[in-house]
C-alpha positions as CSV (number, residue, x, y, z in Angstrom):
1,X,-19.9,-9.9,-11.2
2,X,-21.0,-10.7,-7.7
3,X,-18.5,-10.9,-5.0
4,X,-18.8,-14.7,-4.5
5,X,-18.0,-15.3,-8.1
6,X,-15.2,-12.6,-8.0
7,X,-13.7,-14.3,-4.9
8,X,-13.4,-17.6,-6.7
9,X,-12.1,-16.1,-10.0
10,X,-9.7,-13.4,-8.6
11,X,-8.1,-15.0,-5.5
12,X,-4.7,-16.5,-6.2
13,X,-1.7,-18.0,-4.4
14,X,1.9,-16.9,-4.7
15,X,2.6,-20.6,-5.2
16,X,1.2,-20.1,-8.7
17,X,4.2,-17.8,-9.6
18,X,7.0,-19.5,-7.7
19,X,8.7,-20.4,-10.8
20,X,10.8,-17.3,-11.0
21,X,12.6,-18.1,-14.3
22,X,9.2,-18.4,-15.9
23,X,8.2,-15.1,-14.5
24,X,11.3,-13.3,-15.8
25,X,10.6,-14.7,-19.2
26,X,7.0,-13.5,-19.2
27,X,8.3,-10.0,-18.2
28,X,10.7,-10.0,-21.0
29,X,8.2,-11.2,-23.5
30,X,5.8,-8.5,-22.5
31,X,8.5,-5.9,-22.6
32,X,7.4,-4.3,-19.2
33,X,9.7,-2.5,-16.6
34,X,8.9,-3.5,-13.0
35,X,9.6,-1.3,-10.0
36,X,9.4,-2.3,-6.3
37,X,9.3,0.5,-3.8
38,X,9.2,0.6,0.1
39,X,7.9,3.6,1.9
40,X,10.3,4.2,4.9
41,X,10.5,6.2,8.0
42,X,13.0,5.1,10.5
43,X,13.0,1.4,9.3
44,X,16.5,0.6,10.0
45,X,15.6,-2.4,12.3
46,X,13.9,-4.4,9.3
47,X,14.9,-2.6,6.1
48,X,18.4,-4.2,5.6
49,X,17.0,-7.9,5.6
50,X,14.2,-6.8,3.3
51,X,16.3,-5.3,0.7
52,X,19.0,-7.8,0.8
53,X,16.4,-10.7,0.2
54,X,14.8,-8.8,-2.7
55,X,18.0,-7.7,-4.3
56,X,19.8,-11.1,-4.1
57,X,16.7,-13.2,-5.3
58,X,14.7,-10.9,-7.4
59,X,17.3,-8.5,-9.0
60,X,20.6,-10.4,-9.1
61,X,19.6,-14.1,-9.4
62,X,16.3,-13.8,-11.2
63,X,16.0,-10.3,-12.7
64,X,12.3,-9.8,-12.2
65,X,12.8,-6.4,-10.5
66,X,14.2,-3.7,-12.7
67,X,14.1,-0.9,-10.0
68,X,14.3,-1.4,-6.3
69,X,13.9,1.8,-4.4
70,X,12.7,3.3,-1.1
71,X,10.8,6.5,-0.7
72,X,11.8,8.1,2.6
73,X,10.3,10.7,4.7
74,X,13.5,12.0,6.2
75,X,14.4,9.1,8.6
76,X,16.6,10.1,11.5
77,X,18.1,6.5,12.0
78,X,20.2,4.6,9.7
79,X,17.5,3.6,7.1
80,X,18.9,5.6,4.2
81,X,22.5,4.5,4.9
82,X,21.3,0.9,4.6
83,X,19.7,1.4,1.3
84,X,22.6,3.3,-0.3
85,X,25.0,0.7,1.0
86,X,23.1,-2.0,-0.8
87,X,22.9,0.1,-4.1
88,X,19.1,0.6,-3.6
89,X,17.7,4.0,-5.1
90,X,16.6,6.5,-2.5
91,X,14.1,9.2,-3.1
92,X,12.6,11.7,-0.7
93,X,9.0,12.4,-1.2
94,X,9.1,16.1,-0.4
95,X,11.7,16.8,-3.1
96,X,9.3,16.3,-6.0
97,X,6.5,18.4,-7.2
98,X,7.4,21.1,-4.6
99,X,5.0,23.6,-6.2
100,X,2.0,21.7,-4.9
101,X,0.5,22.3,-1.5
102,X,2.5,20.4,1.2
103,X,1.4,17.2,2.5
104,X,2.9,14.2,4.3
105,X,2.1,10.6,5.2
106,X,2.3,7.1,3.6
107,X,-0.2,7.9,0.9
108,X,1.8,11.0,0.0
109,X,4.9,9.0,-0.4
110,X,3.2,6.4,-2.6
111,X,1.5,9.0,-4.7
112,X,4.8,10.9,-5.3
113,X,6.6,7.6,-6.2
114,X,4.6,7.4,-9.3
115,X,6.5,10.5,-10.5
116,X,10.0,9.3,-10.1
117,X,9.6,5.3,-10.6
118,X,10.3,4.0,-13.9
119,X,7.9,0.8,-13.9
120,X,5.0,-0.1,-16.1
121,X,4.2,-2.3,-13.1
122,X,4.7,-0.8,-9.6
123,X,4.8,-2.9,-6.5
124,X,4.8,-1.4,-3.1
125,X,6.0,-3.3,0.1
126,X,5.8,-2.1,3.6
127,X,9.3,-1.8,5.4
128,X,8.5,-3.4,8.7
129,X,8.2,-7.0,7.7
130,X,10.1,-9.5,9.9
131,X,9.5,-12.6,7.9
132,X,10.5,-11.1,4.5
133,X,10.3,-13.6,1.6
134,X,10.5,-13.0,-2.1
135,X,6.7,-14.0,-2.4
136,X,5.8,-10.6,-1.0
137,X,6.9,-9.1,-4.3
138,X,6.6,-11.9,-6.9
139,X,3.1,-12.8,-5.7
140,X,1.3,-9.5,-6.7
141,X,3.7,-9.1,-9.8
142,X,3.0,-12.6,-11.0
143,X,-0.7,-12.1,-11.1
144,X,-0.4,-8.9,-13.2
145,X,2.1,-10.7,-15.6
146,X,-0.4,-13.6,-16.1
147,X,-3.7,-11.9,-16.0
148,X,-4.0,-9.1,-18.5
149,X,-7.5,-8.0,-17.3
150,X,-6.3,-7.5,-13.8
151,X,-4.9,-3.9,-13.0
152,X,-4.5,-3.9,-9.2
153,X,-3.5,-6.7,-6.9
154,X,-3.7,-6.9,-3.2
155,X,-1.6,-9.2,-1.0
156,X,-3.3,-11.1,1.9
157,X,-1.9,-13.3,4.6
158,X,-2.4,-14.5,8.3
159,X,-1.7,-11.8,10.8
160,X,0.0,-13.2,14.0
161,X,0.0,-11.0,17.1
162,X,2.2,-10.8,20.2
163,X,0.2,-10.8,23.4
164,X,1.7,-11.2,26.8
165,X,5.0,-12.2,25.3
166,X,3.2,-15.0,23.4
167,X,2.9,-15.0,19.6
168,X,-0.6,-16.1,18.6
169,X,-1.2,-17.2,15.0
170,X,-4.3,-15.0,14.6
171,X,-5.5,-11.8,16.0
172,X,-3.5,-9.2,13.9
173,X,-5.0,-6.9,11.5
174,X,-7.3,-5.4,14.2
175,X,-8.2,-2.3,12.2
176,X,-9.0,-4.5,9.1
177,X,-11.4,-6.7,11.1
178,X,-13.1,-4.2,13.4
179,X,-13.3,-1.3,11.0
180,X,-12.3,-1.7,7.5
181,X,-14.2,-4.9,6.4
182,X,-17.4,-4.0,8.2
183,X,-17.4,-0.7,6.4
184,X,-16.9,-2.3,3.0
185,X,-19.6,-4.7,3.8
186,X,-21.9,-2.0,4.7
187,X,-21.4,0.4,1.8
188,X,-19.2,-1.3,-0.8
189,X,-20.3,-5.0,-0.7
190,X,-18.7,-5.6,-4.0
191,X,-15.4,-5.4,-2.1
192,X,-16.4,-7.6,0.8
193,X,-14.3,-10.5,-0.5
194,X,-11.1,-8.5,-0.1
195,X,-9.3,-10.4,2.7
196,X,-6.8,-7.6,3.6
197,X,-8.1,-4.3,2.3
198,X,-5.5,-2.4,4.4
199,X,-2.4,-4.6,3.4
200,X,0.7,-2.6,2.5
201,X,1.8,-5.2,-0.1
202,X,0.2,-4.6,-3.4
203,X,1.0,-3.9,-7.1
204,X,-0.6,-2.1,-10.0
205,X,-0.2,-1.2,-13.6
206,X,0.9,2.3,-14.0
207,X,-2.0,3.1,-16.3
208,X,-4.4,2.2,-13.4
209,X,-2.5,3.8,-10.5
210,X,-1.9,7.1,-12.4
211,X,-5.6,7.7,-13.1
212,X,-7.0,7.5,-9.6
213,X,-6.6,9.9,-6.6
214,X,-4.5,9.1,-3.5
215,X,-5.3,10.0,0.1
216,X,-2.0,11.2,1.8
217,X,-2.3,9.2,4.9
218,X,-3.5,5.8,6.0
219,X,-6.6,6.3,4.2
220,X,-4.7,5.5,0.8
221,X,-5.5,1.8,0.7
222,X,-9.3,2.2,1.4
223,X,-9.4,5.0,-1.3
224,X,-7.5,3.2,-3.9
225,X,-9.9,0.1,-3.6
226,X,-13.0,2.2,-3.9
227,X,-11.7,4.3,-6.6
228,X,-10.3,1.5,-8.8
229,X,-13.6,-0.3,-8.3
230,X,-15.5,2.7,-9.5
231,X,-13.3,3.5,-12.5
232,X,-12.3,0.1,-13.7
233,X,-14.7,-2.4,-12.2
234,X,-14.4,-5.4,-9.7
235,X,-12.7,-7.8,-12.3
236,X,-9.8,-5.4,-12.6
237,X,-8.9,-6.1,-8.9
238,X,-7.4,-9.3,-7.6
239,X,-5.8,-10.7,-4.4
240,X,-2.9,-13.1,-3.8
241,X,-2.2,-15.3,-0.8
242,X,1.3,-14.5,0.7
243,X,0.8,-16.9,3.6
244,X,1.9,-15.1,6.7
245,X,3.2,-11.6,7.6
246,X,5.0,-10.9,10.8
247,X,5.8,-7.3,12.0
248,X,5.8,-5.3,15.3
249,X,2.1,-4.8,16.2
250,X,1.1,-1.3,17.0
251,X,-0.6,-0.2,20.2
252,X,-4.3,0.1,20.4
253,X,-4.1,4.0,20.6
254,X,-1.9,4.0,17.5
255,X,-4.6,2.0,15.6
256,X,-7.2,4.6,16.9
257,X,-5.3,7.3,15.3
258,X,-5.0,5.2,12.0
259,X,-8.6,4.5,12.1
260,X,-9.3,8.2,12.4
261,X,-7.7,8.9,9.2
262,X,-9.1,6.0,7.4
263,X,-12.6,7.0,8.3
264,X,-12.0,10.6,6.9
265,X,-11.3,8.9,3.6
266,X,-14.2,6.6,3.9
267,X,-16.8,9.2,4.7
268,X,-15.5,11.5,1.9
269,X,-15.9,8.8,-0.6
270,X,-19.4,7.7,0.7
271,X,-20.6,11.4,0.2
272,X,-19.1,11.8,-3.2
273,X,-20.6,8.4,-4.4
274,X,-24.0,9.5,-3.1
275,X,-24.4,7.0,-0.5
276,X,-24.7,9.4,2.5
277,X,-25.3,13.1,3.1
278,X,-23.0,14.8,5.7
279,X,-24.6,17.7,7.4
280,X,-21.4,18.6,9.0
281,X,-17.7,19.1,8.1
282,X,-15.5,16.3,9.2
283,X,-13.4,17.0,12.3
284,X,-9.7,16.8,11.6
285,X,-8.6,17.1,15.2
286,X,-8.5,13.9,17.4
287,X,-8.8,14.3,21.1
288,X,-6.6,11.6,22.5
289,X,-7.2,10.4,26.1
290,X,-4.0,9.6,28.0
291,X,-3.3,8.4,31.5
292,X,-0.3,9.1,33.7
293,X,-0.6,7.1,37.0
294,X,-4.1,7.7,38.2
295,X,-4.7,11.0,36.3
296,X,-6.2,11.2,32.8
297,X,-5.9,14.1,30.5
298,X,-6.4,15.0,26.9
299,X,-4.2,15.8,24.1
300,X,-5.2,17.1,20.7
301,X,-3.7,15.8,17.4
302,X,-4.4,16.9,14.0
303,X,-4.8,14.1,11.5
304,X,-5.8,15.4,8.1
305,X,-6.4,13.2,5.0
306,X,-5.6,15.3,1.9
307,X,-6.7,14.0,-1.4
308,X,-4.1,14.2,-4.2
309,X,-5.6,14.2,-7.7
310,X,-4.9,11.4,-10.2
311,X,-1.1,11.7,-11.1
312,X,-1.9,11.8,-14.8
313,X,-3.6,15.1,-14.3
314,X,-0.5,16.8,-13.0
315,X,1.3,18.8,-15.7
316,X,4.9,17.9,-14.6
317,X,4.1,14.2,-14.6
318,X,2.4,14.4,-18.0
319,X,5.3,16.2,-19.5
320,X,7.8,13.8,-18.0
321,X,6.1,10.8,-19.2
322,X,5.0,12.2,-22.6
323,X,8.6,12.9,-23.3
324,X,9.7,9.3,-22.6
325,X,7.1,7.7,-24.8
């Protein structure tokens, strides 16, 4: 399948799944359990509204979500208190599979969540959304309930950005447009039709997610796309229009650090897929240039993308899920 044909066939809209009663019926007919999980770290400013909307609409009124949870990396604000008061399950990523080498990062939290979440379908949503709406969950989930051949669904949306105190309707998603999409066009053109390869709202079937590796940092989304493409083919991937996503935009320097991690994952996959030959080890220390008044100075920061193996190769996971089936 070429990318143009895939784009037409596998691009959906959340409006296609806005009949929540019908979605719940499909879920029940298929006998699947659905988990929605948010990775959190000091997310208290936005988490409460997100969880209330999801719980009131998609747990209580229309029981599409069977398990609503956060996976926390030891927040120091009121993140965990907010979740607990709303009756949302709280998991700490470092309390599971502790015999494995230590790692941290968003990807680590998502990978660990496969171990403790119950769902046959797992949907992840970032915890910094300011314009939360149930579509951020039922959009990706709806595609999976309606399209049996699809195993992994990415959300996409317009990305407003605040500049000089003014919100502009476009201009967000800077790492996506400047780094991620050009990279995919260069080396993985099959994925060039993915509008938001780095989006934090996506869902997958357990049998797909458990069978691919995860990078532990911001390289997780890039790695998942490439690995699911390689293992299951382009037709197993879809995307769904979620309209608009508003969040606090990061600084350019923060996006540079994010890109440093993503590029590690990207170059590792390129070499493993035989697309390039690296003649040097990838540097894991980023030299960050800072300025104080008229003086410039350097600060070193280690940013290391560790690759976790497919979860279904982990003995503890295999034993846990085998005992339940």
